[in-house]
C-alpha positions in Angstrom: 56.1 -11.6 22.1 53.7 -9.2 20.5 51.0 -7.5 22.6 47.4 -8.5 22.0 45.8 -6.1 19.6 43.0 -3.9 20.9 39.6 -5.4 20.4 37.6 -3.9 17.6 33.9 -3.7 17.2 32.7 -5.9 14.4 29.5 -4.9 12.6 27.2 -7.9 12.3 24.9 -7.8 9.3 21.3 -8.3 10.3 19.2 -10.6 8.1 15.6 -11.8 8.4 15.3 -14.6 11.0 14.4 -18.2 10.4 11.1 -19.7 11.5 11.1 -21.3 15.0 7.8 -23.2 14.8 4.2 -23.2 13.6 1.1 -22.0 15.4 -1.6 -24.5 16.7 -4.4 -22.4 18.3 -7.7 -21.9 16.6 -10.3 -24.0 14.9 -8.8 -25.9 11.9 -10.3 -25.2 8.5 -9.5 -26.5 5.0 -8.6 -23.6 2.6 -8.1 -23.3 -1.1 -5.6 -20.7 -2.3 -4.7 -19.4 -5.8 -1.2 -20.9 -5.6 -0.2 -23.7 -7.9 2.5 -26.0 -6.9 5.7 -26.1 -9.0 7.6 -29.3 -9.0 11.3 -29.3 -9.8 12.7 -32.7 -11.0 16.2 -34.0 -10.3 17.7 -32.2 -13.3 21.2 -31.2 -12.3 22.2 -29.0 -15.2 22.7 -25.3 -15.5 21.0 -22.2 -16.9 23.6 -20.4 -19.0 23.2 -16.6 -18.6 23.9 -14.3 -21.5 23.8 -10.5 -21.8 21.8 -9.1 -24.7 22.5 -5.8 -26.5 20.2 -4.6 -29.3 21.1 -1.9 -31.8 19.4 -0.3 -34.8 21.1 -0.4 -38.2 22.9 2.9 -37.4 24.4 1.3 -34.2 22.2 3.4 -31.9 20.9 1.3 -28.9 17.3 0.1 -28.7 15.8 1.6 -25.5 12.8 0.1 -23.7 13.1 -3.2 -25.6 10.0 -5.0 -24.3 7.7 -6.3 -27.1 10.1 -5.4 -29.9 13.0 -7.1 -28.1 11.1 -10.3 -27.8 10.2 -10.3 -31.5 13.9 -9.7 -32.3 15.1 -12.6 -30.2 12.4 -14.9 -31.6 13.6 -13.9 -35.1 17.2 -14.7 -34.2 16.2 -18.1 -32.9 14.1 -18.8 -36.0 16.7 -17.5 -38.5 19.9 -18.8 -36.9 18.7 -22.1 -35.4 21.7 -24.1 -36.7 24.3 -21.5 -35.6 22.7 -21.7 -32.1 22.9 -25.5 -32.0 19.1 -25.7 -31.6 19.1 -24.2 -28.1 15.9 -22.8 -26.6 16.0 -19.4 -24.9 14.3 -17.7 -22.0 14.5 -13.9 -22.6 13.4 -11.3 -20.1 12.6 -8.7 -22.8 15.5 -6.5 -21.6 19.1 -7.5 -21.1 19.1 -11.1 -20.0 18.8 -14.3 -21.9 19.1 -17.8 -20.5 19.7 -21.1 -22.3 19.8 -24.7 -21.0 23.1 -25.4 -22.8 26.1 -23.4 -23.8 26.0 -21.5 -27.1 28.7 -22.2 -29.7 30.7 -19.1 -28.7 31.0 -16.7 -25.7 30.2 -13.8 -28.0 27.8 -14.0 -30.9 26.5 -11.3 -33.3 23.5 -11.5 -35.6 21.5 -9.2 -37.9 17.7 -9.6 -38.4 14.9 -7.7 -40.2 11.5 -7.3 -38.6 8.4 -6.4 -40.7 5.6 -4.1 -39.5 7.5 -2.6 -36.6 5.5 0.2 -35.0 7.0 3.7 -34.6 5.6 7.0 -33.5 5.9 10.3 -35.2 4.3 13.7 -35.0 2.2 15.3 -37.6 4.2 17.9 -39.4 1.6 20.6 -38.9 1.9 20.3 -35.1 3.8 22.8 -33.0 6.5 21.3 -30.7 4.1 21.3 -27.7 0.9 20.3 -29.4 1.6 16.6 -29.3 1.9 16.5 -25.5 -1.8 16.1 -25.0 -2.5 14.1 -28.1 -2.0 10.5 -29.2 1.0 10.2 -31.6 0.3 8.8 -35.1 1.5 5.2 -35.6 3.6 4.2 -38.6 4.5 0.6 -39.4 7.7 -0.2 -41.3 10.5 -2.7 -41.7 13.6 -2.3 -39.5 17.0 -3.9 -39.3 18.4 -4.8 -35.9 21.8 -5.9 -34.7 22.0 -8.4 -31.8 25.0 -9.1 -29.6 24.8 -12.0 -27.2 27.7 -12.5 -24.7 28.2 -15.0 -21.9 27.8 -13.8 -18.3 27.5 -16.8 -15.9 26.1 -20.2 -15.1 23.2 -20.8 -12.7 22.7 -24.3 -11.2 19.1 -25.4 -11.5 19.4 -27.6 -8.4 19.6 -24.3 -6.4 15.8 -24.1 -6.7 15.3 -27.5 -5.2 17.7 -26.6 -2.4 15.8 -23.4 -1.7 12.5 -25.3 -1.4 14.2 -27.3 1.4 15.4 -24.2 3.2 18.9 -24.3 1.9 19.2 -21.0 0.2 22.4 -20.0 -1.6 23.6 -17.0 -3.7 22.2 -18.8 -6.8 18.7 -19.5 -5.4 17.1 -16.2 -6.3 18.8 -16.1 -9.7 17.5 -19.6 -10.5 14.0 -18.8 -9.4 14.2 -15.6 -11.6 15.0 -17.8 -14.6 11.9 -19.9 -14.0 9.8 -16.7 -13.7 11.3 -15.4 -17.0 10.3 -18.7 -18.7 6.7 -18.4 -17.5 6.5 -14.8 -18.6 8.0 -15.6 -22.0 5.4 -18.3 -22.4 2.7 -15.8 -21.7 4.1 -13.2 -24.0 4.2 -15.6 -26.9 0.5 -16.3 -26.4 -0.2 -12.6 -26.8 -0.8 -11.9 -23.1 -0.5 -8.4 -21.7 2.4 -8.2 -19.2 1.7 -5.8 -16.3 4.5 -5.7 -13.7 4.4 -9.1 -12.1 1.1 -10.1 -13.7 0.0 -11.1 -17.2 -3.5 -11.2 -18.7 -4.8 -13.2 -21.5 -6.7 -11.3 -24.2 -9.3 -14.0 -24.6 -13.1 -13.2 -24.3 -13.7 -16.5 -22.7 -11.6 -15.4 -19.7 -13.9 -12.6 -18.9 -16.9 -13.2 -16.7 -20.0 -10.9 -16.6 -20.6 -10.3 -12.9 -23.3 -7.8 -13.5 -23.5 -4.0 -13.1 -21.8 -3.7 -16.5 -18.5 -4.9 -15.1 -16.4 -7.9 -16.3 -14.2 -9.8 -13.9 -10.8 -11.0 -14.9 -8.4 -13.5 -13.4 -6.1 -12.0 -10.7 -9.1 -9.9 -9.5 -8.7 -7.3 -12.3 -11.8 -5.8 -13.9 -12.6 -4.0 -17.1 -15.6 -2.1 -18.3 -17.7 -3.9 -20.9 -17.2 -2.1 -24.3 -20.1 -0.1 -25.6 -21.9 3.3 -25.2 -21.6 5.0 -21.9 -25.3 5.2 -21.4 -25.6 1.4 -21.8 -22.9 0.9 -19.3 -24.6 3.1 -16.7 -28.0 1.5 -17.1 -26.4 -2.0 -17.0 -24.3 -1.0 -14.0 -27.4 0.0 -12.0 -29.8 -2.5 -13.6 -32.3 0.1 -14.7 -34.1 0.7 -18.0 -34.0 4.5 -18.3 -31.9 7.5 -17.2 -34.6 8.8 -14.9 -34.0 5.9 -12.5 -30.2 6.3 -12.3 -28.4 7.0 -9.0 -26.2 9.8 -10.2 -24.0 9.7 -7.1 -23.0 6.1 -8.0 -22.8 7.0 -11.7 -20.3 9.8 -11.0 -18.0 7.4 -9.2 -18.2 4.6 -11.8 -17.3 6.8 -14.8 -14.6 8.9 -13.2 -11.3 8.5 -15.1 -12.8 6.2 -17.8 -11.4 6.7 -21.3 -14.1 7.2 -23.9 -14.1 7.7 -27.7 -16.4 10.2 -29.4 -18.2 8.6 -32.4 -18.3 11.7 -34.6 -14.6 12.8 -34.3 -13.1 9.4 -33.2 -11.2 11.4 -30.6 -10.3 9.8 -27.2 -10.9 11.6 -23.9 -10.9 10.9 -20.1 -14.0 11.6 -18.0 -13.1 13.8 -15.1 -16.6 14.2 -13.7 -20.3 14.7 -14.4 -22.4 17.9 -14.4 -24.3 16.8 -11.3 -23.4 18.8 -8.2 -24.5 16.2 -5.6 -22.2 13.9 -3.7 -22.1 10.2 -4.5 -21.7 6.8 -2.8 -21.8 3.1 -3.6 -20.0 1.0 -6.1 -20.2 -2.2 -8.0 -19.5 -5.5 -6.4 -16.7 -7.7 -7.6 -16.2 -11.4 -6.9 -13.4 -13.8 -8.0 -14.6 -16.5 -10.4 -12.3 -19.5 -9.5 -13.2 -21.6 -12.5 -12.0 -18.8 -14.8 -8.7 -19.0 -13.0 -8.3 -22.7 -13.6 -9.2 -22.3 -17.3 -6.6 -19.5 -17.6 -4.0 -21.8 -16.2 -4.9 -24.5 -18.7 -4.8 -22.0 -21.6 -1.2 -21.2 -20.6 -0.3 -24.9 -21.6 2.9 -24.9 -19.5 3.3 -28.6 -20.1 4.2 -28.0 -23.7 6.8 -25.3 -23.0 10.2 -26.7 -24.3 12.3 -24.9 -21.6 10.1 -26.2 -18.7 10.1 -29.7 -20.1 13.9 -29.7 -20.7 14.6 -28.8 -17.0 11.9 -31.1 -15.7 9.6 -28.3 -14.3 5.9 -29.1 -14.0 3.0 -27.1 -12.6 0.1 -28.7 -10.7 -3.1 -27.5 -12.4 -5.2 -27.6 -9.2 -5.5 -25.0 -6.4 -3.3 -25.7 -3.5 -5.1 -27.0 -0.4 -3.8 -25.6 2.9 -4.8 -26.0 6.5 -5.8 -22.8 8.1 -6.9 -21.9 11.7 -9.6 -19.5 12.7 -8.6 -17.5 15.7 -11.5 -16.4 18.1 -12.3 -12.7 18.1 -11.0 -10.9 21.3 -13.5 -9.4 23.7 -14.0 -5.7 23.2 -15.1 -2.8 25.5 -16.1 0.8 24.8 -15.2 4.0 26.6 -17.2 7.1 25.4 -16.4 10.7 26.1 -18.5 13.8 26.9 -18.3 16.5 24.2 -18.6 20.0 25.6 -17.4 23.5 24.6 -17.6 22.7 20.9 -18.7 24.5 17.7 -19.9 23.8 14.2 -18.1 25.8 11.5 -20.1 25.8 8.3 -18.4 26.4 4.9 -21.1 24.4 3.1 -24.3 25.6 1.4 -26.4 24.4 4.3 -28.5 27.2 5.9 -29.1 27.7 9.6 -32.2 25.5 9.8 -30.5 22.7 7.9 -27.4 22.9 10.1 -29.4 22.8 13.3 -31.2 19.7 12.0 -27.9 18.0 11.2 -26.6 18.7 14.7 -29.9 17.3 16.2 -29.5 14.1 14.2 -25.9 13.8 15.2 -26.6 14.4 18.9 -29.4 11.8 18.9 -27.1 9.2 17.3 -24.4 10.1 19.9 -26.8 9.6 22.9 -27.6 6.1 21.7 -23.9 5.2 22.0 -23.4 6.8 25.4 -21.7 10.0 24.0 -23.2 13.1 25.5 -22.9 16.2 23.3 -23.7 19.7 24.6 -25.4 22.3 22.4 -22.7 23.7 20.1 -21.9 27.2 19.0 -22.5 28.0 15.3 -20.3 29.8 12.8 -21.4 30.3 9.2 -19.0 31.6 6.6 -20.1 34.9 5.1 -21.2 34.7 1.5 -18.9 37.5 0.4 -15.8 35.5 1.6 -16.4 32.6 -0.7 -14.5 34.2 -3.6 -11.3 34.4 -1.5 -8.5 32.0 -1.4 -8.9 28.9 0.8 -6.2 30.2 3.2 -8.0 33.5 3.7 -11.4 31.8 4.0 -10.1 29.7 6.9 -8.3 32.7 8.5 -11.4 34.9 8.4 -13.7 32.4 10.1 -11.1 31.8 12.8 -10.9 35.5 13.5 -14.6 35.3 14.3 -14.2 32.2 16.5 -11.3 33.7 18.5 -13.1 37.0 19.0 -16.1 35.2 20.5 -14.1 32.5 22.4 -10.7 33.9 23.2 -10.0 31.0 25.6 -10.6 28.6 22.8 -12.9 25.6 22.2 -12.3 21.9 22.8 -13.7 20.6 19.5 -14.7 21.9 16.1 -16.9 20.2 13.5 -16.1 21.6 10.1 -18.7 21.3 7.3 -16.9 21.4 4.0 -18.5 22.4 0.7 -17.2 19.3 -1.2 -17.0 15.7 -0.1 -13.8 14.9 -1.9 -10.7 17.1 -2.6 -11.9 20.2 -0.9 -9.5 23.1 -1.3 -10.3 24.1 2.2 -9.2 20.8 3.8 -5.4 21.5 3.7 -5.5 25.1 5.1 -8.1 24.0 7.8 -5.9 21.1 9.0 -2.8 23.2 9.0 -4.4 26.0 11.0 -6.0 23.6 13.6 -3.1 21.1 14.0 -0.1 23.5 14.1 -1.4 26.9 15.3 -4.7 26.7 17.3 -4.3 23.5 19.3 -7.8 22.3 18.8 -9.2 18.9 17.8 -11.4 18.9 14.7 -13.4 16.7 12.5 -14.3 17.5 8.8 -17.3 16.3 7.0 -19.3 17.2 3.9 -23.1 17.0 4.2 -24.7 14.6 1.8 -28.3 14.1 0.8 -28.7 10.8 2.8 -27.2 11.1 6.3 -28.5 8.1 8.2 -27.5 6.6 11.6 -24.7 4.6 10.0 -23.2 7.8 8.6 -23.3 9.5 11.9 -22.0 6.4 13.7 -18.9 6.4 11.5 -18.4 10.1 12.2 -18.8 9.7 15.9 -16.2 6.9 16.0 -13.6 9.4 14.7 -14.7 12.1 17.0 -14.8 9.9 20.1 -11.3 8.6 19.4 -9.8 12.1 18.7 -11.2 13.4 22.0 -9.7 10.6 24.1 -12.5 8.0 24.1 -12.1 4.4 22.9 -14.4 2.7 20.5 -12.4 -0.6 20.4 -10.7 -1.5 23.7 -9.7 -5.1 24.4 -10.7 -6.8 27.6 -7.0 -7.9 28.1 -6.1 -4.2 28.5 -8.3 -3.8 31.5 -7.7 -7.1 33.4 -4.3 -8.7 34.1 -3.4 -11.2 31.5 -0.6 -13.5 30.4 -0.1 -11.7 27.1 3.5 -10.9 26.1 2.5 -7.2 26.0 0.9 -6.9 29.4 3.6 -8.7 31.4 6.5 -6.4 30.5 6.3 -2.6 29.6 6.0 -2.7 25.8 5.7 0.0 23.2 4.2 -0.8 19.8 5.3 1.2 16.7 3.7 1.5 13.3 5.9 2.9 10.5 5.0 4.0 7.0 6.2 6.4 4.3 3.8 8.2 1.9 5.2 9.3 -1.5 4.0 12.0 -3.9 2.5 11.2 -7.3 4.7 9.4 -9.8 6.6 11.8 -12.0 6.6 14.7 -9.5 10.1 14.6 -8.2 9.7 17.8 -6.2 7.1 16.5 -3.8 8.6 15.4 -0.5 7.8 12.0 0.9 6.1 11.9 4.3 7.4 9.5 7.0 5.0 8.7 9.9 5.6 6.7 13.0 2.8 6.0 15.5 3.4 4.6 19.0 1.2 3.1 21.7 0.9 5.0 25.0 -0.5 4.6 28.5 0.8 1.0 28.9 -0.6 -1.6 29.3 -3.1 -0.2 26.7 -2.6 -1.2 23.1 -5.6 0.9 21.9 -4.2 4.4 22.4 -1.6 5.9 20.0 0.1 9.1 19.0 1.9 10.0 15.9 5.2 11.8 14.9 5.6 12.8 11.3 8.5 14.2 9.2 9.3 15.1 5.6 12.1 13.5 3.7 13.6 13.4 0.2 11.1 12.4 -2.6 10.7 8.7 -3.3 13.0 7.7 -0.4 11.5 4.7 1.3 13.8 4.2 4.3 12.9 6.6 7.1 15.9 8.9 7.8 14.5 10.9 10.8 14.2 8.1 13.4 17.2 9.5 15.2 19.4 12.5 14.6 21.0 15.3 16.4 20.5 18.1 13.9 19.4 21.7 14.4 17.0 23.1 11.8 17.6 26.5 10.1 15.0 27.9 12.5 17.2 26.9 15.4 14.9 24.1 16.5 16.7 21.0 17.8 15.2 17.8 16.4 16.6 14.5 17.8 14.2 12.3 15.8 10.8 10.8 16.1 11.8 7.8 18.2 13.1 10.0 21.1 9.9 12.0 20.9 7.7 8.9 21.1 9.8 7.2 23.8 9.5 10.2 26.1 5.8 10.2 25.6 5.5 6.6 26.5 7.6 7.2 29.6 5.4 10.1 30.8 2.1 8.4 29.9 3.0 5.0 31.4 3.8 5.8 35.0 7.5 6.7 34.5 8.3 3.3 32.9 10.6 2.8 30.0 9.7 0.1 27.5 11.7 -3.1 27.9 10.2 -4.4 24.7 9.8 -2.6 21.4 7.5 -4.1 18.8 7.8 -2.6 15.3 5.3 -3.0 12.4 6.7 -1.7 9.1 4.5 -1.1 6.1 5.3 -0.5 2.5 8.6 -2.3 2.0 9.4 -5.2 -0.4 11.4 -8.3 0.4 14.5 -6.7 -1.3 14.3 -4.0 1.4 14.1 -6.2 4.5 17.8 -6.0 5.2 17.6 -2.2 5.0 14.9 -2.2 7.6 17.1 -4.1 10.0 20.4 -2.3 9.1 19.2 1.3 8.6 15.9 1.9 10.4 16.4 -0.5 13.4 19.9 0.8 13.9 18.6 4.3 14.2 16.0 3.2 16.8 18.8 1.4 18.8 20.9 4.6 18.7 17.9 6.7 19.9 17.5 4.3 22.9 21.2 4.5 23.7 21.1 8.3 23.4 18.4 8.4 26.1 20.1 5.9 28.4 23.4 4.2 27.5 22.7 1.1 29.6 19.3 0.6 28.2 18.9 -2.6 26.1 15.3 -3.2 25.1 14.4 -6.3 23.2 13.1 -5.9 19.7 10.4 -7.6 17.6 10.4 -6.4 13.9 7.5 -7.3 11.6 6.8 -6.2 8.0 3.1 -6.1 6.9 2.5 -6.5 3.2 -0.9 -6.0 1.4 0.4 -5.6 -2.1 0.4 -9.3 -3.2 -1.9 -11.6 -5.2 -2.5 -14.4 -2.7 -6.2 -15.1 -2.0 -8.0 -17.7 0.1 -11.4 -19.4 -0.5 -13.7 -21.9 1.1 -15.2 -24.2 -1.6 -18.1 -26.1 -0.3 -21.0 -27.8 -2.1 -20.4 -25.9 -5.4 -20.3 -22.4 -3.8 -17.2 -20.3 -3.2 -17.1 -18.2 0.0 -14.5 -15.9 1.7 -12.6 -17.4 4.6 -13.9 -16.6 8.1 -12.4 -13.5 9.9 -9.4 -14.5 11.9 -8.1 -17.1 9.4 -4.3 -17.6 9.8 -2.1 -19.7 7.6 1.6 -20.4 8.3 2.3 -23.5 6.3 2.6 -25.0 2.8 2.5 -21.7 0.8 4.8 -19.8 3.3 8.5 -19.6 3.1 10.2 -23.0 3.9 12.6 -21.4 6.3 11.9 -17.7 7.0 9.3 -16.6 9.5 6.1 -15.5 7.7 2.4 -16.1 7.9 -0.9 -14.8 6.3 -3.8 -13.4 8.4 -7.2 -12.5 7.1 -8.5 -10.8 10.3 -11.4 -9.0 8.7 -14.7 -10.2 7.3 -14.9 -10.0 3.5 -18.2 -8.4 2.7 -17.6 -7.2 -0.9 -15.2 -9.0 -3.3 -12.5 -11.4 -2.3 -10.8 -10.9 1.1 -7.1 -9.9 0.7 -5.0 -11.3 3.6 -2.1 -9.4 5.0 1.3 -11.2 4.7 3.4 -10.7 7.8 7.1 -11.3 7.8 9.0 -11.5 11.1 12.4 -10.1 10.5 13.7 -10.2 14.1 12.5 -11.6 17.4 14.6 -10.9 20.5 11.6 -11.4 22.8 11.2 -15.1 22.0 7.5 -15.0 21.3 5.8 -18.2 20.3 4.0 -18.5 16.9 0.6 -18.7 18.7 1.3 -15.7 20.9 2.5 -13.6 18.0 -0.4 -14.5 15.8 -2.9 -13.7 18.6 -1.2 -10.4 19.2 -1.4 -9.4 15.5 -5.0 -10.6 15.4 -5.8 -8.5 18.5 -4.1 -5.4 17.0 -6.5 -5.7 14.0 -9.4 -5.0 16.4 -8.3 -1.8 18.1 -8.7 0.5 15.0 -10.9 3.3 16.4 -12.8 4.0 13.1 -14.4 0.6 13.3 -15.9 -1.7 15.9 -14.8 -4.8 14.0 -11.5 -6.1 12.7 -9.7 -4.4 9.8 -7.4 -6.1 7.4 -4.1 -5.0 8.9 -2.8 -4.1 12.4 -4.1 -0.7 13.6 -0.6 0.9 14.1 0.2 0.4 10.4 -3.1 1.9 9.3 -2.6 4.8 11.7 0.8 5.5 10.3 -0.6 5.6 6.8 -3.4 8.0 7.9 -1.0 10.3 9.7 1.3 10.6 6.7 -1.6 11.2 4.4 -3.2 13.9 6.7 0.0 15.8 7.3 0.8 15.6 3.6 -2.5 17.2 2.7 -1.7 20.6 4.3 1.9 20.4 3.0 0.3 20.7 -0.5 -2.0 23.5 0.5 -1.5 27.1 -0.4 1.3 28.8 1.5 3.0 25.6 2.6 6.2 26.3 0.7 6.4 29.8 2.0 6.3 28.9 5.7 8.3 25.6 5.5 11.4 26.1 3.5 14.2 24.6 5.7 15.8 21.3 5.3 14.6 18.4 7.5 17.5 16.0 7.2 16.7 14.8 3.7 19.4 14.3 1.1 19.2 16.8 -1.6 19.9 16.3 -5.3 21.4 18.7 -7.9 19.0 21.6 -8.4 17.0 20.6 -5.3 16.1 23.5 -3.0 15.9 21.3 0.1 13.1 19.3 1.7 10.3 21.4 3.3 10.2 20.9 7.0 7.1 19.6 8.6 5.4 22.2 10.8 5.3 21.1 14.5 2.0 20.0 15.9 0.6 21.8 19.0 0.8 20.0 22.3 -2.9 19.1 22.7 -3.3 17.9 19.1 0.0 16.0 19.2 -1.1 13.9 22.1 -4.5 13.1 20.5 -5.4 10.6 17.8 -5.8 13.5 15.3 -5.2 11.1 12.4 -8.4 9.1 13.0 
């Protein structure tokens, strides 16, 4: 008799959880949404998938097929209809082609000729580098293409119907992809512009003049009305002559617009105006729903042969859904006293102007219960303005330290420019990582009213430990899932460098709640990682940097802070909000990032098994909600939640529009619950998410996404700003756990924040 083999640990793959139920709290409201119901008939056939290879006459492959590829396949279908047994195709413009029936052979080869194919060439008089900043000349000619079509697989159409009933299979996503390809092909054949997952009809009737020289387009895109720049500016601001223009607004509206000079016919991009003043404002944009319905009718999906053959129809009306409006939570305010502080002036304001600014700021603060003592003043010497930003910052801090060797509690920095100041990065680096002082930057503008100072004071109050938005449930005992059991709330985001710059590291930020049972106070932990990597790789590790500093990851750092700030309690519940990931990355969030967090917990205490709630917040989608009453279209009320009809039939997701849409169409946040070990009800979860939209310290009203997610975004952006500043590469050259690529010199390590700053909400 053989002995029983030793038990082995079996890794269980984590997948997004199924929905447990719907919410019921809140006042019911009828909502229209820009979703159009797709009905799938009882057709039980298959899509036949074929691989497509395109070659030129010399057998070289066609790269970036796109528009040319679609023309080639259309030509194949037109020329060889008999050889293809009259089959209709759905072609994705790249490598995949789908038919509703089998083609005559598993491998087919064709040759077609296209007329007027566009190609680019350089002018022979140009040097090799001269064409980089110029438009290439276009030449149109005939070209011969070779096409190879080979069978790949069969996809059952019934898989779509099964998925709609919550019975997903390995064929469901592929079958849905085919329907998407059919719809995009329909749009391409009508001359639509395909942009990522969207397409736009090039029809003047689809544009709506919404004033201010701006045209609205379906899917909330906008274009500038063609014509002279001067006409656009006057129309944009509804004035008759240039003397009445608001140049601050004009500068914003024309930035990055492409223009063509009449005399030379050359195209340029506007980078700015000659005005030196700052600017504000912007045009309003509203969604015109009847344009959307007209665009759908113009698509004429009912006549598409592929859709008709597989019995797919699209309802031409907006989908009606039932929403619920959650009541706003009760808020409290806790102001601070600001003492031992100074104003550091890099701007062109003189002493008298700076004193007046401080007086106006102090008066505004007193109205809000924030007492500000008289500050010390430091003005940059005129002769230092020609120095590098790093030296300018260093020199003024030498003065501050000489006069206040014991340090100051707070510094208000007046920058010379409102946007993209070269001093911002060096200033933040100096104050956050070296001097251990809380700061707020601002650039004086011509019109500084009470609202301007209020926004500034919200940031200052939060950074110094005050609270602008504190919920009543945090002060009094409540039955909320967070207040009953020690709970830490995490917000996670990754900020990437500009597209095309592969040497700029990505910045991963995690913020965590502290001082439980509060859910209004947070701190942040930030690390660098390899460029364009979305999964956070520094949540838990046991590495030692080249400088000999031991780094066990951001989660250990945040958990220890929660323990020390929450009365020596460890969190028994960990709620994670993850931003910036697509549905294809949900499994990675569970298998990679959650696993690191679990390991970090085990590393602290082996017998510690906290319960996890993992939620993804998505803002990058096209879903919009409207109230349509008595001929007028309005945004939905703040607090509107929808978890039915347009949500996934099985998985746990919901939409929440927590904020009030003042300008344009409100964009709801789409929340996906990937894991729930706590067992929270749909109502309690939606109320928690709604409440977390009210604790953002820069605003006294709700924002569009939960505050921890927004804070993570701000922390990553702020820390990234001084990584780009002068001298960052010289002082931060060691690896920070990122995976390097051939030729890479390693990921610069994020400088450590000082203790006082680290525990503050410096990112506000």
